[in-house]
N, C-alpha and C positions, 0 to 999 in steps of 0.2 A: 428704161426707167419709168416706173408707174407714178401716177399722181394721186394725191389723196382724194377721197370722195368728198362730196359737198358737205360742209359743216352743218350739223343738225341745228335746229332752232333751240336756243337756250333761253329760259324765261327772263334772264336779266340782259338779254341782248348779246351775249357772247359766252363762250365756254370758260370754265374755270382755268386759271393759269396753271401751267404745268402739264403733266401727262395723265389723262383720265382714261382708265380702262373701263369698258362698258360690257364686257363679256365676249365680244367678238371682234374688238378692235380698240384702237387708242386714239383719242383726240389730243393733239398737241397744241398748246397756246403759249405764245411768248410775247411779252410786252417789249416792243422795240420800235417806238413811233418815228424815229428818224432814219431807220434802215431803208435801203433801196430794195433789198431782197433778203429773204430768210429761208434757209433749208434746214430740215430736221435730218440728221444723219443717223442711220440705223446700222448696228453692227451685229454680225453673227458670231458664232463661237470661234471662228477663225480670224476674227477682227476685220473681215471684209466689210467695207463701208458701202451703204446704199443711200444716196442723197435724194430726198423728196422735197420739192418746193412747197412752202406754205403759201397759198394763194389768197385765202380769205383775210381781210383786214378790217377791224372794227375798233374804234377808239384807241388806235395805236397797237392793238394786239393782233399778231399774225397767228393764224390757226389753220388746222386741217385735220381730217380724220384719216388714219391709215388702217384699213381692215386687215384682219388676220394676225394682228399682233397680240401678245399675251404678256402677263407679268414676268419679269426677268429680262425683258427686252432692254438692251443697252442702247443708249442714244446720246446725242449731243446736238448742238446747233452751230451753223455757220451763218454769220450775220454780215451782210455786205452793205457798205455805205462809204461815206467820205473818210479819207485819211487826212486829217489836218490837225495835228497836235497843238498848233498855235491857238486854235479856237476850241480845243478840248475834244475833237472828234478822233477816235482811235479805232474805227471799224477796220477789220482785217479778216476777209473771208477765208484766209488760209489757216485760221486758228479755230480749233474745235472748242466749243464753249459749254460749260456746265449749265444746266437749266437752273435759274435761281429758285424755282419752285420744285426741284427734284426731291422726291421723298426718300431716295436712296442714291448713294454715290459709291462707285467701286473703282479700284485701280489707284496706282500711285502717281504722284507728280514727279517726273524724272528731271534730273539736272541736265537738260539739253537746251541749247540756245534757241531752238525752234519754239519753245513755250513763250518767248517774248514776242510781243507785237512789233517791236522795233528791233533793229539790228543791235545785238547786245554789246558789241565792241565799238559801236558808233554812238552818236548822241541819240536821244529818245525820239527824234523826229524822222529818222530814216526807217521806212517800213521794211519788215522782214516777211517775205512771202513763202517761207518754208512751211510745210504742213506740220502742225503740232499734234495731230491726232494720235500718233504712236506714243506720245510722251505725257499725256494728260489724263486725268480721271474721266470716267463716263457716268452719265446719269442712268438711272434704272427705273423702268416702269414697275410700279408696285401694286399688288393686290391689297386694297385697304381692309378687307374683311378680317375680323378677329373675334373670337368668342370671349367677350369680357365677363360673361356671366352677370352676376349682380355687382361685382367690383365694389366692395364696401369701402368707399373713400373715407379716410379717417376724419376729415374736417376738424382738425385740432384747433381750438380757439387760440388766438395769438397769445393770450396771457398764460396759456398752459404749454406753449411751444418750447422745445429744447432742440436747437439746431445742431447738426453734426456734419461738418464740412469734410467731404470725402472725394477721393479720386477713384473713378471706376476701375482703372487698371491697377493702380498702386495698392488698392485695398486688398486684393486677393492673390497677387503674384507670389507671395510667400506663405499663403495659408495652408497648413498641413492637411486640413480636412477637405479642402476643395480639390476635386480631381485635377490633375495637371492640365488636361485639355480645356478646362473651364477657367483656369486662373487668368486674371486680367480682363475678364469679359463681363457683359451684362448678366449672363447666366451664372457666372461665378459669384457675382454680388447677390444674386437671388438664392444662393445655396442656403439650405436650412441652418448650417453652422454659422453663417454670417448673420442671417436674420435673427437667429436666436441670441447671438452675442449682442446685437444692437438693442433688442428688446430687454435683455437682462441688464444692460448698462443703464437704460432708463431714458434714452433719447426718444424724441417723438418724430423728428423730421430730418431726413437726409438731404443735405444740399450738395449736389453733384457738381464738381468742376466741369468745364464745358464738355458737352456731348454732341453739340452740333458738329457735323463733319468738318474737319480741319486738315490742313497740310502744314508741313514744317518748312521754315524758310531755308533758302539756298545756303545762307551763311552758316546756319547751324548744321546742316547736313555735311557741309564742307569740313566741319570740325569733328565729324563722327557723332554728332548729337542730334537731338530732335526737339520739337516743341512739345514737351511732355504735358504741360498744363492744358494746352489746347486753345489758347486765346488767339487763334488765327483762322477764323471761320471761312469756309468755302461754301457750305450749304446750310441755310437757315432752317430747312425742313427735314434734313437727313440726319439720323443718328450716326455717329462716327463709326465707320465700317471696321476700324481697327480694334474695336471693343466687342466684336461679335465672334462667337465660337462656331456658329452654325452656317456661316457663309456671308458673302457681301453683295449678293445680287437680289436684294430684297429681304433676305433672311434676317438682316440686322434690325429691320423694323419689327418683325414678329418677336424677336428675342428681347428687344427693348420693352415691348408691351408686356411680355411675360414677366420681365423683371418688375415693372411697375405694379402689375397685378399681384405678384408675390409680396412686394413691399406692403401694399394695401391690406392684404390678408393678414400680414403680421402687425397691422396697426400703425404702420409707418407712412408718413407723407414723403413725397418726392418733389424737391425744389431744384430747378436747373439754374446754374450760373450761365447766363447768356451774354453774348458779345455782339451787340448791334451797333457799336460805335465805329467799327472798321471791318475790313475784310482781309483776306490772305493775299490780295494783289499788290500790297505795299504802295510805294509812290510811283511816279512816272517812269522809273527805271525798273519796275517790278514786272512779274510775269502777267500774261493775259490768260486767265483761267475762265472768266465768266463775265462779270458786270462791266468791266472796262470795255470789252468788245461788243456789248449789247447796247448800252446807252451811257457812255462815260460821263457826259455833262449832267446827267440827272442823278446817277448813283453816287457821285462823289462831290464833295466840296472842293472847288477848284480855285486857283489863284493864277496870277501872272497871265491874264487874258484867257486862261483855260489850259495852258500847258502844264502848269505845276499843280500840286495837290496841297491843300491845307491839312496840316497834321496836328490835331488836338488830342490824339491818342498815343503818340509816341511810336507808332508803327508805320508811319509813312502816308496813311490816308485817313479820311474821315467820311463815314457814310452820311449822305445828305438827307437828313430828316426834315429839311425845309420843303422837299418836293412831295406832293400828295401821293404819288404812286410809290415812293419809297416808304412813306408812312404806311401805305396799304400793305406793302410787302412785309413789314415788321409786324403789323397787326395780324395779317393772315397767318404768319408764322406762329405767333404767340397763341392764337386761337387754335391752330392745328395741334399744337403740343398739349393744350388743355382738353380739347374735344376728342381728338383722335388718339392721342398718346396717354391721356388721363393724368398728366402731371398736375401738381397741386400749387405751383407757384414758380416765381422766377426771382433771381438776384441779377440785377443789371450792372454789368461792368461799366465803369466810367459813365455813370448815368447822366451827369449834367450835359454831356455832348448831345444826348437825345433831345434836350430841351432848347438848344440854342437856335435863335433866329439868325439874323445876318451875322451876329457876332456874340452878343451877350446871352447869358442864361436867361430863359424866360419860362418861369414856372406856370404860366398861363398859355403856353404855346401849343402847337397842333398836336404833338405826340401825347403829352400828359393829358390834354383835354380829351383826346380820342380814347385813351385807356380808361380815364375816369368815368366816361359815359357808356363804355362798352359793357353790355349785359353779361358777357362771359368773363372778361379780364378783370373787371372791377370787383369780382367776387373771389379771386384767388389771392394768394400771398404775393405781395409785390415789395421787393427789397431793392433799395438803391445803394450802389457804391457812390457816395455823394461827392465825388471830386473827379476832375479831369485835368488836363495839362494846359487849358486855355485860360485867358484872363478871367478873373473872378470865378475860377473853377471849383473853389472849395465851398461846398454848399451843405455842410453838416447842419441839420436842423431846418433846411430850406425847402424840403419837398412837401407837397400838400398831402392831406389825407386822401386815400387810406394807406399811403406809402409808409413803410418802415425803412430804416437806414442803418448801414454799418456805422457804428459810433466809435470813431478812432479817438475821440476825447475820453471815452471810457478806457480804452486800451492804454493810452498814454498815462492817464492819472493812476490807474492801478499798477502799472509797471513802475512808475516813479515812486509811489508810496512804498511798495515792497523793496525797491532798490535803495530806500533810505533817503528819499528826497528831502531837501531843506525847505520845502514850500508849505509845510504843515498839512492839514487834513481837510481844508475847505472844499477843494475840488473833488477829493475822494467822496465826501458826503453827498455832493451833487450827483455823482455817478452812481453811488449805491442806491440812491432814492429815485432813479429812473430818468435823470437828466431833464428835469422839468424846465430848467433854464433854456434848453434847446427846443423842446417840443410842446410845452403847454400853450404858448402864445398862438400857435397855429391850430389849436383845438384838437391836437392829437393826444394819444394816451401813452402810458409808459412803454407799451409794446412797440412804439415807433422806434425805440432804441434797441438795435441789435448789439448786445454787449459781447465783446470778445477781447481776449488778451493776445491770442495768436491766431494766425490764419495761414493759408498756403503760402502767402507772400510774406516772408520773414522767418525768424527763428521759430523752431518748435519750442514748447514749454521747457523741455529739458535743456535745450541749448540756451534758452534765455537765462538760465542760472549757471551755465557752464562756460560761456564765452562772452567776453567783452567786445571782441572784434569779430567781424565776419571772416569767413574762410571759404571763398568762392572760387578757388583756383581751378577746380574741376570744370568750371564753365568755360574756360579758355578765353577769358576777357581780362587777364592780369589782375584779377580781384578788384576791378574797377566797378563792377555791377553790384546792385543790391544796396540796401539802406546802410548808411554809416551811423545813424542815430538810432540805436536799438534799445536804449534804456535798460540795459542788461547788467548783470553782475556775474562774477565767477568765483567769489569767495577766496581769492588769493592764488588760484591756479587756473591758467587758460587751458581749457580742454578737460578731458576725462582724467580722473585720478582714483587711486585706491586708498587715499587718505580717508579713514572712516569718519572723522569729524567733519570734513568738508562734504562728504557724500551725505551725511546726516543733515547738515545745514541746507544743502541743495534740495533734498527731498522735502524738508519742512517748508522751504520757500515755495516750492511748487504746490504743496498742499494748501498753503495760505492763498496763493494766487487762484487756485481752483475754488476754494471756499468763497472768496470774494466774487468770482465770476458767477458761480452757480446759485448763490443766494441773494444776489443783488436784484433789485426791481428792474424789470425789463425782460428782454428775450435773450437768454444766453446762447452763445454759439461756441461749440467745442471743436477744436481741430482734431481730426482723426489721428489716433496714436498718442495724443498727449496724455491720455488716461493710463498709458502703459510705459511712459518714459521714452517715447520714440526720439531718436536723434538723427539729425542730418549732418552731424560732425562739424557744425558751425557754418554750414552753407545756408545763407538767408535769402537765396534767390534761386532755388532749385528748379526753375522753369524748364530746364533742358536736360534734366537728369532722370531718364527712364531706366532706373537701376536701383540697387539697394540703398542709395542715398535717400530716395524718395519713397520707396515701397514700405508698407507697414511690415514690421517684424512681429509675428505672432508668437514667437518663442517667449517663454517666461523669463523676465529679467530679474534675477535675484537681488540686484542692486536697488531696485525700486519696487519692492514687493507690495507695499501698502497702497500704491497709487490707484489702481483700478477699484479696490474696495472703497477707497475714499470717494471716488466719483460716484459709485453706485449709492453710497450712503447719502451723499449730498443731494443727488437727484431723487432719492427716496424721500428725503426731508422736504424737498421742494414740491414733490408730487402730492404728498400727504397733507401738507400744511398750506392752505390758501393765503396765509399771511405773507408768504414769500412770492405770491403770484398775483399781486394787486393789479386790477384792471384800471385803477384810477390813481392819480398822483396823491401824495400825502398833502394834507393841509396844515399840519403842525399846530392846530389850535388845541387849547386845553379843554378836555371834556369835563364839565362841572360834575356830571354824575359819577364818573369813575376817577376823576382827578388825574387822568393820564392823557397824553397826546397820542395820536395815531403812530407817531414816530418820535422817539426821544434820543437825543445825542448827548453822550456822556464823556467827560474827561476822565483820565485815570484816577483822579481823586474822588470819583463817585458822584460828582455834581453835574448838572446839565451844563453843556457848553455855553459860555457867555462870549461876548464880543472879543474880549481879550484872548480867550482860548482859541477862538476861531482864527485869530490873526497871529497866533504864536507859531512862527516858522520852525521852531525846534520840536514841536509836538509830533511824535511818531506813533501815537496810540489813539484809537477812537472806539467808543462803544456806541452801538446802534440798537435801541430797544424797539421792538415791533409789538404793538398792543394787539392781542388777538381779538378784541371786541371791534376792531376797525379793519376788517379785511377788504372793505370796499366791494364785497360781493353780496348778492341777494339770492336766497333760496327760491325754488319754484313757488313756494307758499307766500312769498313776498317778505318773509322775515330775513333780517340781516344774518349772514353767515358768520358764526363766531369760531375762533380757533384758539389754540394755545398761544401764549406770548413768549417771545424769545429775545434774548440779549446776545448780540454778536460783538465780540471784541476782536479787533484787528491791531496787531502790534508789529510794525515794520522796522523797529530799531535794532541796533546791534547788541544792546545790553538788556538784561532782564528788567522788567518793570512790574511794580505792584499796582494792581487796580482794585478799587473799592466798588463792591457791588451795590447798586442803588436799592434803597429800602422802600417801604410803603410811600406812596400808593402803587409803586411800580411792582414790587414783589416782596414776599416774606422770605423766600429762599429760592435757590436755583439748582437745577440738576444739570450735570455736564452731559451734553449730547455728543459733542465732537471736540477733540483737542488735537490739533495738528502736530504738537510737540511730543505728545504722550508723556508729559512731565508733571502733570498736575497732581496725580496720586490721590485724587478724591473724586467721588461721584456726586456729592451734594454739598452746597455751601450756603450758609445763612446770609441773608441780606445784611449789609454793613461790614461783612468780613472782607478780607483781602485775598486776592488770588495773585500768585506770582507767575507772570507770563514769561516764558523763555524767549530769547530773541527770535524774531521772524516767526511769530505764532499767531494762529487764528483759533478762537474758542467759540463754540456755540453752546449757549445755556438756555434751558427751558425754565421759565418763571413758574414757581409753585407757591 
């Protein structure tokens, strides 16, 4: 057995963590400050293992250089130390461990008892000394070089951003123009047919469901399913190998970079949905893949003297962002994806967990402070999912600048309005105008609000108007999983129907929901496939469905023929008219010069809403006038940017309603831009005239 050569001098006093290739060898560095001994394990193409001790130790990092190694080398670690679960120590040198800083990971995690650090059929304190190497993934040495060229990053301003939430695999598994061998991969997503579609649709930014390397839980594999969404991370630096068409021994890194480069060349940003709140190792009864066997008491939040795991994520464990070296891991990972992989931002799953101190949420804590002052991370798009499962975990409106947040208050208000809520229109108006009640007080702008009606978690837009109840039987959990409060409607029939009147109502309802979403102030997020009537057949928790339930269906659906055109038209309107993309909140004050407010709210009878109307719970109709002289934008010359003025009518009631169009100083007449019912029968209407709105209708009018 050979030993590594003396570690070279690094300017910061130690080598970078992970595996660093220098052209003639590889330096390995692993942070394991409480280990007694660390070995790097090298595997050849026959899976023969060679163990090399790491003998250098500095600041808790074990390191050593092994000459003659090259990219593609498979490796792992064995970390030796005390086994004492009662105090949190779970070292077990019999277990091969994935490098937390691995740039690529290959191989599957098998359902074998040897992957557990403890004896699986005993309690969690009895150590299992069987070798896990044949049954766990391996880390891969990666060549970091890549020709990015000029890589024209789009740098889309927040106020111009339109997000499109997309699953790498599900996007192209059924795409007829993507070659079969590329379907479900990074290369498939970069195919010209896909990029052309996204550009033509009008979105600016693709938000990818998790692409950090993940594994599926034992219980799912036992049911013949998998963790399709990917919220079960094993490698925070490694692109998921299962999405690569070109190979899994480093090729996935190059393929991911090629995808990002192609997206950028198409003018599209790439935002990653990232999961730093927990790992794939689950609770104390879970497998030992990496972190648990390296430094359990640092990587995880522990309880019960150290034997048990605190679970704020609902997955069995919680990553310990109270520890400075774990904060470093996350920051290093984020910077790597920005600087080396060229992504444009992140959406953080269960983000309040990342802020917690001993227990409570702390928006001035170590993680947010570190991100806020980081010269790389503070300049990319940062989106929080602003809730977790802990005490005081609901934090919508609570994150500091420059963070944006998924706004479920927008989702719920819009769903309730279109479902015929008896709460009137006050909350709807707040959401339409950027949710200033949530974000203004912290000095943020309307783009702090990520507006959405549907997301991966929940019904699709089509299912939202087709099912009242969830139908998750395919998940194998007796339909007990998923949300029970969906704020959905089915118009009298549960599930699909060929009744033309019900189909027409459902399509109209979806077009109204889309109009509200895509023209509201804030940043809209569209769920992939909603623009073409995608259905999951009532499954509102398809996290384990890697099949036609979740995959996009690219075939034309003649039942919903207008939907894609509606989305294109709405996004064209938004793109061409800055009045819909305000970078500042409305102030609502009367402009003495023009006699109009920057935003006017109108009741169906054509007068501005008064206190009585705002508190009328029976009101199902609201008019929103956007004055084009108040876009909140300034031209390079310093002059205010002016635009056309628009009147948006939203009617969520079950019966037709007559609305009166406001006259001067608001407008003399109106041109119909969009009618989701296709029932108006006119292109222009004089101010003071009536328009009859069909049930569940949105109308966009341009003031003339």
